[in-house]
N, C-alpha and C positions, 0 to 999 in steps of 0.2 A: 901618888907616883912611882914608877921602879926605877931606882937609882939608874940601872945602866940607858934607859931611855932618858933621866935628865941630865945625864953627863954628857951623852949627843947634842942634844938641845943645846946645851951652855958651848959644844965645839963644831957646831954651825957657823960656815963661812957668809962672810957679807958678799956673796958673789952672785950672781945670775945661774941659777940652776929649774931643774925638777926634782923633786921630793915624792915619796911613795911613803905612806903609812901601811903600814901588816898590824895586823893581829896575833893573839897568840899562835894560831894554828901557822902562823906564817903566809897567809890569805891575802891579797892584795885588798885595801880598804878603800884608797883614793889617792889617785896621780894627780899632783899641781903643779904650776909652774911658777918663777919666782924672778924678779929683780934680785933681792937680795933673798939668801933663802936663809938665813939667821931671821931674819924680821920678820918673815913672812909664817914658817912654822911654827915660830913661839908662840906668834897673835893667837893660835889657837888653843892655847892653855892657858892665860891669861884671861882672867874672868871668867870665869869657866862658866859659874852660876847664873850669867847674863844670857850667858847662851840657850837657844831653846831649839826642838827638833831638830831636822837631820844632823846638824852641826854638832848636837851635843852629844846625842846616841856616835855620833864618829868619835868625839873624844873621848868615850868613854870605853871604845875598844880600843884602841891604838894602842900595841903593845913595844911598835918598834919603829922606826923610820930609818928610809935609806935615802941619798942623795946623789946628783950625778949633776957635777960643771956641764957649763956649756961654754961656748963662745960669744953668743951674742943670745938676745930676744928672738929671733925668729929660730934659732936652731933649738931653742928651747920649748918653743911651741910645735914645731916640728916631733921633736921627741914627745914629750904629753900627749899630741894627738896621736903616735905611734904606738904608744905605750895604753893607752883608755880603748883603741881598736881590738890591740890582742889582749888584752887582760882585761877588760869590762867588768872595772871597781865596781864594786857593790855602789857604793856613795858618789860615782860620778855618773853627770848628765851624760845619759847613750842613747840613741836608736836601738826600739823596741824592735829585738829579734835583725837588729845591726848586720849580722852573718848572711843574713839568708835572704836579704830582699833582689826579686830576679830581675833580669835584664831580659830588652831581644834581642839574641845575636843573630846579626848574617855572615853567613860564613865565605864573605865575597872570596876569600885566598883559595875557593875550591873551583873546580871545572864547571862544576852545576850547585850552585848554593844553597844552601838550607838557612830556612828561617826557625829560628830553636829559642827555646828557653835555656838562659843560665843563671849561676847566681853567681859568678863571681869573670871578673873583666881578667883575662888573660892575655899575653901579647903574645897572640896569635894570628894577626896580619886582619881577623874580624870584626866588622860593625859593630858596635854595641848603642843603644837606645836606652833611657832609664838611670834612675831604677824605678822600679815601681812598687807601691806598697804593698800590696801584696798578687798572690799568684792569679787571681780571680780577676785582676785588673788588667793581668799582663796579658791572659787569656783569650777574652775580649778582645783585646787588642791586635792579637793574632788574628783570633777567627775572622773579624773584620776585613785583615787586611790581605786574608786568603781568598774573601771574595771578591775583595776588589783585584786582585792579582794572585791567579792559580797556582803559586808557587807551588813543589815536589811537596809532599805531605810526608812518606814512606821514607824507608831507607836504605830501600837496595841499590843498588851499583847500577848508574846507569850508563846501557850500551848502545840503545836506540836500537835492539835488534830483539825484543821481548815480542811474542807470537800478539799478543792484545794486553791494552791498559788495564788496570785496577778499575775498581768500584768508584776511586775518586774522579777521573777522568769524567767518566759519565754523569754525576751529579757538578759539573762543571768547579773543582775544588781543584786540579791539574791540569796542565795543559801538556801531561802525558811525553816527556822525554822520554823516556823507557822505550819509544815504538818506533821512535822518527819525527813524533808528531810536530816539533816544535825545531830549529836551528839552536846551536848553543848562544849564536850571536842573538839572537829573537828572545832566547830567555837570558840572556845576559842585559839585556835590555828594559824587561818586567822588574826583575831584581833591582836596577836602578831606578824602575817608578817607584818601589815599596821603597829605598833608602831616601828620596826627594820625599816621597810623601810624609816618611817617620821624620826629617828633617824638617815641614813645614812647608816644603814650597807646592802646595798643593794648585797652584793655581796654572802651573804650565804642565802640570801633571793632567788636571783637567778637559784644557787644551788637546793634549793629547790623544786619550780618548775620546775628543768629540768629533777628532777629523780622523781617526781610523774609523768611528760610528759612520761620517759622511762618504770616506773614500769605498767601505764595504758598501753601501748603498747605492754609489755611484758604478760599483762596476757587479749589479744584483745580486750581491752574496749577502741575501736576507737575512739568512740562519745569523752569520757572523754577525751579522749590521743591529740585529734584538740583541743576542750578546753583549755587545758594546754598549747599545744604550743602558742596559741594564745596570751593567756597571757604572758607566757613570753617573747614572739617578744616583747610585750608592754613593758611590764617590762623593755627589754632589749633594747628598744626606747627612754624611761624616762632615763634612767642611761646614752647612749649614748650625752644628750642634757646636761648633768650634763658635759661639755666637759673640763673646767678648775680645772687642776688636779698640784699637786705640789709632791714635792720626801718626804715631811714633813707628817706622816702619825697621828701625830695627830690633835686634834680638837681644834679649835683655829677658830675668830671670826675675819673680815679683814672687818674695818671699814674706807671709804673713804670720802674726805668730798669735796661740789664743794658751790660756792654761787656768789651769785650776790647786786646787791643794798641793798634790801630788803627779800630777803631769802635766806636760805643754803637749800643744801640735802645731808642728809648722805647714801652713799651707803653698805648695809652690807653683803658679802657674808658669807655664813657658810659654813666653810670649817670641813670635816669630813671626818675623812679615808684617808687622801690624796683627797678627790675628794670636790668638791662643790656641796653640797645636795639642796643648793637653793640661793635667793639674795632676796633681797626687800631694796626698797629707802624710804625714808622718808624724809618729808620737814620740815625744822624748819621756823617759823613764826618771828618776831621783831630781825631779825640778822643785821639790819641795823646798823655801828659802830660800832661790838661787834669784837674781835679780832678773829682768827680762835681757838686758845688753850679755849678760855671761849666756843666758840660753840662746841667743840668737849667735852668739860667736861660736857656742859646741856646734849648734848644726852646722852652721857653716865650714865648722872642718869635718864634721864627720859626713857631711852631706858631697859635699866638693873632694872629698880626700881619693875616694877610686870615680870620681864623675867621669865619663868616656867623653864629655863636652864643658866645658866652663865658659857662657857667654861674654863678650865683653863688660858689660854689666851688667849692678845684681841691684836689684833695690827691695832694701827690708825694712822694718817695721821702728825698730830701733837700732844706734850704730853701736858694734859690739864691743864687749869693753876694753881689748885692746886694739884700738883700730889699725893703728898703723901697723901694726905686725901683723894684723890677719890682713892687712892689703898685700903687704907685701907678700904672704905666704901664698894669697891666690895666685899672684903677679909667678910665683915659684912654681904653683900647682898647673897653672894656664900656655905658662910660657913665655906669657905676655901682661902686659898691665892690665887691669880689670879695676872700672870703675863701681865702689861700693857706695848708694846714696840712700838717704832717709829721704822719699820724696815728704814736700809740703803742699804741694797744692799742683794742680792738672789732672792729665791721662794718671801718670804715677800715683797721685793720692790716692786716686778715685780704686784704680785699681788694689792698693794699698789696704784700702776698707773692704772691699770685693773679699777677699784674699784671708783678711780677719776675720772676717764672718763668715765664710767657710772653713775655719779654724777653730772657730769656738763649735760649728755646727756639727764637725768631725768628731771631737771632744768630747762633746755631750755623745753621741751615738756610740763610742768605744767604750763608752766606761758601762754601756749596758752587754758588752763580750764579754767571754770569759777568755782574759787575757791570758792566763795559766795554761788553759786548756789548749790553748791555738799554737803556742809556742811550742808547747809539747809535743802535736800532732805535726806542726812544720819539718818540728826538726827531725819525725820518723820518717816522714815523708821523703826527704832530701835523701837523706843513708841510706833509705830504701832504694831513690833512684841511682846512687854511687855504686852501690855490694851490687845491684843488679847491673848496673850498664845502661839504664833504662832513658831515652832520647827525650824523655819529657818526668815533669813531676807528675806520679801518681796518684793523678787526684782524685781521678774516680776507680777504685779496684772492684771485680767481679770475681766471686766465687762461686764457685760449681763443686758439690758433693753427691753421693749416689747413696741412697740407702735402701739396703731389705734383708729378709732371713730367706737364706738361702735360696735364692732368687725368687723369693716370693713375695707380693706386693710389691714390686719394687718401684721406688719414687725419685726426683731430685729435686736440688732446690738451687737458688741461685742467691747468695747474699753481695748486699753493695756496701762499701763503705764510699761515700763523698766527701772530703778533706779529711779525712781517717775518722767521719763520723758516721752511725750506721745509719743508711737511708730504707727505711722499713717498706715504703713507700712506694721503693724499687724492686720489693723481695719477690720474686718470683719461683715457684712451684711445677713439677712437670709431673705426670703420670708416664710411665713407660708403655709407647704401646708397639713400639715393632720386635720387641727383645721379650721371650717368653722362658729363657732359661736364665740358671747365672753367669753371666758376661759384663760385665763393669766395664770394660770398653767398650764393645759395642753401645749400653745403656748411654755412657759417658758421651758417644758420636751422634747418637740421634737428640740428647740435651743440647750437644753445641748448635748441633746443626739445625734444629729448631729454635733457638735463641739467635742465632746471628743471620739465619735465615730470614727471619725478621726484618734484622737490620738492613741487610743488602732488600730487603722489598721497600721497605717503609724509606731508605733516601733514593730509591728508582719513582717510586709512587708515594707518596707524604699522603699521611690521613692523619684524620686527630687521635682517633680511637688507637693509634700504634705508635704515636708522637714518641713516649718513651721509650720503644723498642728502637729506637734513631740512635741513643747517645752510644757514643762509640767509646768502650773504655778503654784507659792508663795501661791497666792490667789485669792480666787474667789469670788467676788462680786456681788451678787442678787438685781437688784433695786427693790424693795419692803419687805414686813415681815414675820413674822413667816410661813406664807403659804406657800409667791414660795419660804422662805427659805428652807420648807419641802420637797417642789415639786421638785427642785434641787436636793436635798443632796438622792430622792429617784433614781434619775438618776446614780447622781454618783457612788453608791452603787451597781444599776443594771450592770455596766459596771467594779465592783469591783477595784474604782478606790477611793485613797484617799489622797484626798486635801482640805487643809482647806480653807471653804467656811461659806462667811457669808450673812448676809439679811441687807441689808440699807433701812428706809424706810424713804421716804423724806419730813415726814410732823413736825415730831417733830427730826428731824436725828437721830431716834434710829439706833443702832447695834444690831440684832440678830443672838446669837449663837447656833451651836447644841446643844439640851439637855439640854436649858436652856430654862425658860418658861419666864422670862422677860429682857428686852432688857439690853445693854447696854448705858449708855449717857456721852456720850465722851463730856468736856470741849469746849464749844462754840469758843476758842482759842487755844486749841489740835492741833499741827501738825498735827497729824496722823489724825483727821476729816478732816484736808485740803485734806490731801491726798486720802483717799475715794471720799471727795466731787467733786476733781477734776473728777478724773476717769469714777465717778458716773454721773458729768455733761458732758463730754464730750463721753459716753456711749448715753445719752440721748441725745443730737447734734445730731451723728450721726445716730440713730432713727430716729428720727423728722425729719431731711433732706430725708433720703430715704422714708420717713411713704409720705413726700408732695410729692416727685416726684413719688410714687407710687399712689398716691390720684390724680395728677392730669393728669396722665396719664391715670389712670381708667375714670374721670370724662369728658374727652375729649373723649374715646371711647362710652362711652356712651350716648354723646351730637349726634356724627356721628350715632350711632346703627338707631335713631328715623328719620334718613333721609332720604326718597324713593331714590332709586336705589345706593346706596354708599356701596355697602358689605365688606367682608375682605381686599380682592384685593385696590380697591381704597380709602379703610380707612386705609392700610397701606402706599399706595404714597403719602395720603395728611397730613400723620403724619411726614414723612419723610422729605416734601418738608414745612411744615410751625410748625411743633412742638407743636404749641398750639392757643387755641380757640381765642385767643386775635389778633392771627397773620391772622388768615383765616377771624374772622371778619373785619379786615384794607385791607386784599386785595381786589384790585378788581375783577369779576365775568371775565375776560379775564385770569386775572392769576391764578385764579382757574382750570378754564375750560382748561388751558396749562398744565394739570397736567398729565401723562400719568394714560391712563381708561377714563378720567371724559370727560363730553361732556358741552354744554354751559347749555344746558337744568339744567341737573345738577347740576352745577354749580350755577343757580339762584334759584333753591332748597336749597340748602345748606347755602346760604346768608342769604332766606326769615327764614328758621327754625334758624339760629342763630341772 
């Protein structure tokens, strides 16, 4: 042990506080708390040969120790929680992707509230629900909510004087306040239903939907009655899926824990008014060598530290290591007393067993995923959203590219990234039909009109064969600068679509945004830039491949056009048999003459010309 470190260990006080282990580079390895700093910290370095696993590796890397005295165990717990949250030390138990868990945010402080995805809880007066374990979970929740309660999906300013509504109104996904189709008071009531539904007060919302359906039928407004009936049925199906019920009508959370050698998983059941209104699982990293009580305590501190709501009662599979201090911390966080219990019998024990089984299943499933890649891509999408000011996380990105040689054989491609992963099954290629000269702007407009025209048509008249065309991207990337971007925006405006769209110019990797004359230049090592480059390069590769194939076929056809006696039928037969000019050059005259429709004389002429 280095003498400076040994000297620090000898001089540690026997008082409560928090301690931080650091490596030779000054990086934080571990943060802990102790009633007696001297006894706790020195215990790490005693009988080190008997230690194994994570602790032995930790001790071998410690080059320095720092400490902060605290006034009480509660203050030590609070500071420890804050440091772990901000520092994310290498050897502390932390939530995977802890900084990026999404929430549902309802902007009730605005005149026309919207329902959005948020990554952080801000003191802005909005209502927050969550956290959710991943963006897929929160997006599915928001999609269900919008089908039941068609709130505003676009970002335009609501004046009530627009001449016509957008696509969302016609597919019953918005009540169109933009044209004055609904009053502010009625829209506020709709948002209130969203909040109550998320709060678990589903029975009263179902009663209101049923009453409105019956009232519409009584006044013979049968079209509205059908709409309300469909929403009522959809809401009832959602409630039926909340099959886990209990005779306890209170509000409480159930936290079940499962673990393997290196990770642990906490399954949370959100019980409201006797029904499970939601469930999420969260993975705890660095669980190796930790007791169940330590893991439970770590999860409580990490989960409820930023939670928008802490229920009056929390059921856990094991009591936390420092139960008394944790209860004090929960009470201070919630502003009221929190009942923390380990259920031993009855409904509580049944729910705990179910939560534990779900945690085990989730942990096994997580082991099959590429955890590292998921972390990296999630961070890149979040960074891209923040830089571009996107309303939602860009889970689906579509990129369009044009390829030609001086205006000939012009083709286009569409590449797709889904959750930052290439989705080749959704790639599309286009042969330009209406532009017969070198005009990238017009070519891009034709492609976008075709692609998003399919989107509009599919949403108005759904068909199974065009189902993939009905997917709305979170971000559209145009390969080009300001001119190409403006051309694209013109088509989206023509189709009355509000989809975030940018231009990416390849020469200096400049990003052009609508309404801004100067481009945005992202740092060369930014994950967001890598994401944009990846989708652009995929579109370019796909377009070049298609262009070369089209150009090769065109060159082949042009060469055959000059051969006397080779008409359209013989040309098709030769192409089907040989596929390329090189193959024809290598083939003997007898083989060419054997092609249906060909003669030996024509085959000899063809060989001479080639």
